[in-house]
BALOBA-1460 file (C-alpha; in Angstrom, 3 decimals):
// residues 126
<rec num="1" residu="m" x="155.578" y="173.332" z="40.683"/>
<rec num="2" residu="s" x="152.760" y="175.001" z="39.145"/>
<rec num="3" residu="p" x="151.494" y="178.172" z="41.030"/>
<rec num="4" residu="v" x="147.831" y="176.412" z="41.357"/>
<rec num="5" residu="v" x="150.111" y="173.782" z="43.487"/>
<rec num="6" residu="r" x="152.007" y="176.762" z="45.414"/>
<rec num="7" residu="v" x="149.316" y="178.753" z="46.411"/>
<rec num="8" residu="l" x="146.573" y="175.528" z="47.370"/>
<rec num="9" residu="l" x="149.877" y="174.682" z="49.473"/>
<rec num="10" residu="g" x="150.605" y="178.245" z="51.221"/>
<rec num="11" residu="a" x="146.298" y="178.309" z="51.627"/>
<rec num="12" residu="g" x="146.762" y="175.081" z="53.319"/>
<rec num="13" residu="l" x="149.704" y="175.972" z="55.864"/>
<rec num="14" residu="l" x="148.088" y="179.208" z="56.927"/>
<rec num="15" residu="a" x="144.534" y="176.764" z="57.698"/>
<rec num="16" residu="v" x="146.886" y="174.489" z="59.809"/>
<rec num="17" residu="l" x="148.503" y="177.724" z="61.794"/>
<rec num="18" residu="t" x="145.301" y="179.497" z="62.449"/>
<rec num="19" residu="l" x="144.286" y="176.277" z="63.915"/>
<rec num="20" residu="i" x="147.331" y="176.215" z="66.372"/>
<rec num="21" residu="l" x="147.434" y="179.233" z="67.299"/>
<rec num="22" residu="v" x="144.292" y="180.733" z="67.295"/>
<rec num="23" residu="r" x="142.812" y="178.168" z="69.317"/>
<rec num="24" residu="p" x="139.302" y="179.140" z="72.444"/>
<rec num="25" residu="p" x="139.985" y="179.609" z="75.708"/>
<rec num="26" residu="t" x="139.279" y="176.779" z="78.362"/>
<rec num="27" residu="s" x="135.809" y="176.617" z="78.894"/>
<rec num="28" residu="q" x="133.782" y="175.964" z="81.627"/>
<rec num="29" residu="a" x="132.853" y="172.830" z="80.567"/>
<rec num="30" residu="a" x="135.929" y="171.551" z="78.878"/>
<rec num="31" residu="l" x="137.289" y="172.310" z="83.624"/>
<rec num="32" residu="t" x="134.258" y="170.463" z="85.415"/>
<rec num="33" residu="h" x="135.073" y="167.692" z="82.446"/>
<rec num="34" residu="r" x="139.169" y="167.614" z="83.995"/>
<rec num="35" residu="a" x="137.410" y="167.840" z="87.410"/>
<rec num="36" residu="d" x="135.134" y="164.705" z="86.572"/>
<rec num="37" residu="n" x="137.938" y="162.915" z="85.272"/>
<rec num="38" residu="a" x="140.062" y="163.637" z="88.641"/>
<rec num="39" residu="e" x="137.196" y="162.435" z="90.761"/>
<rec num="40" residu="d" x="136.890" y="159.333" z="88.630"/>
<rec num="41" residu="v" x="140.564" y="158.621" z="89.301"/>
<rec num="42" residu="r" x="140.587" y="158.958" z="92.503"/>
<rec num="43" residu="r" x="137.653" y="157.077" z="92.701"/>
<rec num="44" residu="g" x="139.003" y="154.462" z="90.937"/>
<rec num="45" residu="l" x="136.614" y="154.719" z="87.936"/>
<rec num="46" residu="h" x="139.723" y="155.680" z="85.573"/>
<rec num="47" residu="c" x="140.004" y="152.036" z="85.916"/>
<rec num="48" residu="l" x="136.655" y="150.841" z="84.161"/>
<rec num="49" residu="s" x="136.503" y="150.396" z="80.502"/>
<rec num="50" residu="g" x="134.891" y="153.582" z="78.504"/>
<rec num="51" residu="w" x="132.978" y="151.034" z="76.375"/>
<rec num="52" residu="d" x="130.871" y="148.882" z="78.439"/>
<rec num="53" residu="g" x="132.450" y="149.699" z="82.236"/>
<rec num="54" residu="a" x="134.007" y="145.983" z="82.749"/>
<rec num="55" residu="h" x="137.517" y="145.860" z="84.580"/>
<rec num="56" residu="r" x="139.759" y="144.535" z="81.858"/>
<rec num="57" residu="d" x="141.886" y="142.060" z="83.927"/>
<rec num="58" residu="v" x="138.579" y="140.852" z="86.093"/>
<rec num="59" residu="v" x="137.118" y="140.021" z="82.745"/>
<rec num="60" residu="a" x="140.567" y="138.062" z="82.017"/>
<rec num="61" residu="e" x="140.673" y="136.466" z="84.840"/>
<rec num="62" residu="v" x="136.426" y="135.476" z="84.813"/>
<rec num="63" residu="r" x="136.038" y="134.117" z="80.584"/>
<rec num="64" residu="p" x="138.300" y="130.970" z="81.145"/>
<rec num="65" residu="t" x="135.870" y="129.702" z="84.305"/>
<rec num="66" residu="l" x="132.994" y="129.679" z="82.204"/>
<rec num="67" residu="w" x="131.937" y="126.616" z="80.343"/>
<rec num="68" residu="n" x="131.147" y="128.971" z="77.579"/>
<rec num="69" residu="p" x="134.295" y="131.785" z="77.085"/>
<rec num="70" residu="a" x="132.576" y="133.154" z="73.892"/>
<rec num="71" residu="s" x="129.169" y="134.024" z="75.462"/>
<rec num="72" residu="f" x="130.321" y="136.093" z="78.072"/>
<rec num="73" residu="e" x="128.545" y="139.211" z="78.145"/>
<rec num="74" residu="h" x="128.987" y="141.961" z="80.722"/>
<rec num="75" residu="l" x="126.048" y="143.849" z="82.015"/>
<rec num="76" residu="e" x="126.992" y="145.793" z="84.861"/>
<rec num="77" residu="t" x="130.870" y="146.912" z="87.599"/>
<rec num="78" residu="r" x="129.989" y="148.419" z="91.531"/>
<rec num="79" residu="v" x="133.175" y="149.779" z="92.548"/>
<rec num="80" residu="i" x="133.244" y="150.416" z="96.589"/>
<rec num="81" residu="s" x="135.689" y="153.348" z="96.538"/>
<rec num="82" residu="e" x="138.315" y="153.037" z="99.987"/>
<rec num="83" residu="l" x="140.254" y="156.626" z="99.080"/>
<rec num="84" residu="a" x="142.775" y="156.754" z="101.714"/>
<rec num="85" residu="s" x="144.455" y="153.427" z="100.820"/>
<rec num="86" residu="a" x="143.223" y="153.999" z="96.572"/>
<rec num="87" residu="k" x="142.186" y="150.240" z="96.649"/>
<rec num="88" residu="h" x="139.326" y="149.462" z="95.875"/>
<rec num="89" residu="r" x="136.414" y="147.099" z="95.553"/>
<rec num="90" residu="l" x="134.942" y="145.622" z="92.828"/>
<rec num="91" residu="f" x="131.484" y="143.475" z="91.876"/>
<rec num="92" residu="m" x="130.664" y="142.635" z="88.397"/>
<rec num="93" residu="k" x="127.508" y="141.056" z="87.015"/>
<rec num="94" residu="y" x="127.459" y="139.252" z="83.512"/>
<rec num="95" residu="r" x="125.938" y="136.518" z="81.636"/>
<rec num="96" residu="a" x="127.015" y="133.830" z="79.427"/>
<rec num="97" residu="r" x="125.870" y="129.986" z="78.046"/>
<rec num="98" residu="d" x="126.010" y="127.130" z="80.066"/>
<rec num="99" residu="e" x="126.186" y="123.212" z="79.266"/>
<rec num="100" residu="r" x="122.862" y="123.711" z="77.805"/>
<rec num="101" residu="g" x="122.718" y="127.027" z="75.767"/>
<rec num="102" residu="d" x="120.776" y="128.658" z="78.186"/>
<rec num="103" residu="w" x="121.805" y="132.015" z="79.483"/>
<rec num="104" residu="q" x="123.277" y="132.465" z="83.637"/>
<rec num="105" residu="v" x="123.842" y="135.228" z="85.535"/>
<rec num="106" residu="g" x="126.895" y="135.606" z="87.271"/>
<rec num="107" residu="y" x="128.681" y="137.567" z="89.718"/>
<rec num="108" residu="a" x="132.539" y="138.077" z="90.665"/>
<rec num="109" residu="e" x="134.391" y="139.509" z="93.143"/>
<rec num="110" residu="a" x="138.215" y="141.387" z="93.263"/>
<rec num="111" residu="a" x="139.784" y="144.068" z="94.480"/>
<rec num="112" residu="f" x="142.365" y="146.412" z="92.291"/>
<rec num="113" residu="d" x="144.755" y="149.301" z="92.872"/>
<rec num="114" residu="g" x="143.547" y="152.392" z="92.019"/>
<rec num="115" residu="r" x="146.945" y="153.813" z="90.465"/>
<rec num="116" residu="t" x="148.011" y="151.108" z="88.617"/>
<rec num="117" residu="c" x="144.320" y="149.442" z="87.880"/>
<rec num="118" residu="a" x="146.021" y="145.893" z="89.048"/>
<rec num="119" residu="s" x="143.447" y="143.184" z="90.077"/>
<rec num="120" residu="w" x="144.048" y="140.940" z="92.503"/>
<rec num="121" residu="g" x="141.659" y="138.370" z="94.256"/>
<rec num="122" residu="v" x="139.388" y="137.877" z="91.318"/>
<rec num="123" residu="r" x="136.518" y="135.483" z="93.095"/>
<rec num="124" residu="v" x="133.727" y="133.690" z="90.846"/>
<rec num="125" residu="l" x="129.876" y="134.432" z="93.302"/>
<rec num="126" residu="d" x="127.824" y="130.987" z="92.791"/>
C-alpha cells in the first residue's frame, strides 16, 4: 500500500471516529421533538403515513371498492382519540374517478388500535 493511500485511509478513519465520539449535546429542539412523538403515539397519529397522512390499512380496504381503484387520492384523515383504551376512530376523505371518469369525493370510517395500528370496521360512507 502506498504512503498516500495510508494517509488518506488514516484521515478518513480519524474523521469517522471524531464524528462518532464528539457529537453535540441533545438540544431543546430534539427533546421537544421526542415529546411531540410521544404525544403522537398516545393519540394514534404515529399510525398515519408521514407522506400523506393516510392509514395504509384503511386505504388498502377502501381502494378495491372503488370503480377505478388506480385513481384513488387521499385528501384528509382525522383521528378521534380515545386515550384511555388506545382504540381510536378515524374518518378519511378521498377522491376517485367514477364510471364516467368524473372525480367523486368519498368518505370512509374505521377504528384502529393505537398500539399495533391494526384497523377494523372499515366502512365506506355514502
